[in-house]
N, C-alpha and C positions, 0 to 999 in steps of 0.2 A: 604668142607673144602674149606677155601680161597686159590684161586692160586696166583701162584709166579706173574703174571702178576698186578694182583689186590693189593697186597704188597707192588709192585714195585710203581706203578700207585699213591699209597698211600703215600709211604714214600718221590715218587716225589715231592707231592702236598707240604710235610712239607719240600721238600729241597728247592723250590721256595718262602715259607711264610719264612724260614728264610736267604733265600739270600736277599730278599725284606728288612728285621729286618737290616743287614748285610750291603747293600748298603745307608739306611737311616739313619744309628749308626753316622756315622760322621756330621749330621746336628747340633749338637750342637757348634762342632769345626767350622764348615763355618758360623755360626751367629755370633760367635767371631770373626772372619776375618770379615766378613761383619760391623761388629759394630764396628769396630776398626780401618778398613781400613787399614788393615796390615796383611800380612801372620803370622811375627812375627818370631819363630824358627820352625814352622811348617814345614813337608818336603812333596814337590810334588809326591817322587817317590813313596808312596804304590798308588796314588791313578795312574798314568799314567800307574803302573805296571798292575792296575786292569782294566784300559782301554784295553788292549791288551790282557789281560787274558779273558776277556768277547769277545772281536773281536774273538778269536781264537775259543771259545768254542760255540758262534753260525754260525761259520762256519763248526766245528764239526758237528752238529745238526742239516744241513741243510740236506735236502733228498738225493742229488746226493752224500752226501759225508758219513753219517751215517742216516738212515733212522729210520721212528719212534721214533725221540729223539725230539718230540714236547715240552717236559718239559724243556728242558735243551734251547731250543731258545727262549721260554717266561722267562726264566728267567735269561738268561745272557745278553737278549734283554736289558730289561727292567733295568736290573742293568748298564747296558752301557751307558744308556739315561741318567741316575740319576749321574754316574760316569764323564761324558762330562760337566756336569752342572757342577758340582765340579771346575775340573780344568777351564771352564772359571772363575769363581770366583777368583780363585786361580790367574789364568792369569790375571785379572784386578787388584788384590791386590797387587802385587809383583812388584818388581822394577829390573830393569839396567840387569843385569847377568841372576838374578833366573826367572825374566818370559821370556828370550829368551832360559833358558833351558827349561823351561815347553813346550814350542813352538815347538822346537827342537823337544824332545823327545816324543810328541804328533803326530808330521807329520813323526819321523821316526818309529813308533807303524803302523800307517795308510798304510804307504808303505809296511811293512814288511808282514802285513795280505793279503794285497793287492796282492804282486807277490805272497805268498804263495799259494791263491785261485787260481791265474791265471795257476800255473804250474801245480796243483792237477786236475783243470780240462782239461787242455789241455793233460799231458802226462801219467796220470794215468785213467785206464778206468774200475777198478772194485771197489764196495762198500769197499772191506773187506781190498784193500790196500790203498783206502784213508781215511778207518775208522784208519788205523793203521799211516800211516803218519801224517796225520791233529792230532790224538790223542795223539802219541809221543811230537809232536812239543806244543798241547795244555796242555799237561801235565807240559812238561818243563816250558813255563812261568808262569803256575798255581803256581809252585814251585818258581819260581821268585818272584809272588806276595805276598805269604805268608812270603817268606825270606825279602821281601821289607823292613819289621820292625825292622830289626836284627840294622841298622845303629840308628834308634830310643832306640832300647832296648839298645846300646852301649851308649849312651845320660844318659839315666836312670842310670846305674849303675856308670856313672861318676860322675853326679852331684848329684845322690841320690833324685833325683824327677821324678815322672812320670805325671808331669804337661802336659806334650808336648806328653805323649802316651795315648789316650782316652779309658778311662775303657770301653765303650759302644761299641767301633770299637773291642777290645779284645773279651768281653764276646759276640757278633755276631759273629765275626769268629770263635770260636771255636764253637756254636752252629750250623754254616753253616756247617763247615767241617765235624762235627758228620755226619748231617742228609745224605749230600751227601756221606761218607764212606758207611754209612748204604746203600744207595741207588745203590753203585755199587755194592754191594756184592747179590743182587737180580738180574739178574743173575751177578756172576763175571766180571767187566769191571775195568781192570788193568791201564787204560790209564785217568780215573776216581778216582780208589781207591787211586793210588798212591801221587799225587799231595792233596788231602783231607787230606789222610793218614798225609802227611807231614804239614801239616794247621793245624790239631789237635795238633800236638806236638810243635809248635810253639807259637800258641795260648796260650795253658796251659804253655808255660814259660812266656809268657809276663800276665798272669794273678799271678804266682808266684812273677813277678818282682813288680807287682803294690802291691799286699799283702805285701812284704816286706819294701817296700819304700813310702807307702802311710802318714804314720806318720811323716817323715822326711818330705814329700811333703808340708804336711799340716804347720809345723814348718816355712817352708822358702816362705809359700804364706805369713803366718800370720806375718814373720819378715820385708818383704816387704811391707806390708800394713803399719803396725805400720813406717817405715821409711818415707814411703809416706807422712803419716799423718804429721810427725815431720817437713819435709820439707815444707809443705801447711802451718804446723800452723807457721813456720820459715818467710815465703813470708808475712802471714798477720801481723806478729810481724812487721816487716820491714814497711809494707803499712803504718800501724795506727802509726810508728813513725814517719816517712816523714809526714803525715797528719799534727800532732803535732806541727812538726818543721814549718809545711809551716802554721798554723794557728798561733804561736807564730812570724812569722815572719812578718805577715799580722798586 
């Protein structure tokens, strides 16, 4: 018979894979940002929220807080590096106030996690108490991370467009949360199961919105493309007209 530890490890490995998928899912978005040299209407909030969440979970998985949690450290540590790279690109291609906001939010996240780690080490002396404190805080920021796209979801409803809510990110979030919810059931870990359970619900809501507004998004994109083509054609016609006038004048 397969032991609980074996099942938990197997699910944890799947959780690592799904977390890597989640971390890499924004690549098309950031390729678009890099190509256009602009962040357009994309929001940095989900990525900043993911950074602070990863830092908190790395702290939770450290041996002096919650022993035997190497899978949490590996998955959140690798995701943290990837998310920091995204924020670097976001910072590079933002301007003015938005760039300053990204810097302040990232700096605040580092300070908060650093203060929590210092206080836990100095004032709390048992694994159980440290796990409880850091677990509660990590769960709270985890819920914030999964709730971060709510502002984007509001924009989707208002504009009836999912252009700035990438499908790959929503799908990867759903799969990741399902895997870690299952992981937290063997044995039951309330600090992991609550934020990931909330994540499953919010990711499901995003997928439903995507299904509802996919067709209207395609219509808007097609209408914008036609408008741009017409504007380009007018520019070409005006250029041809100016050239003809110039030729007649000569």
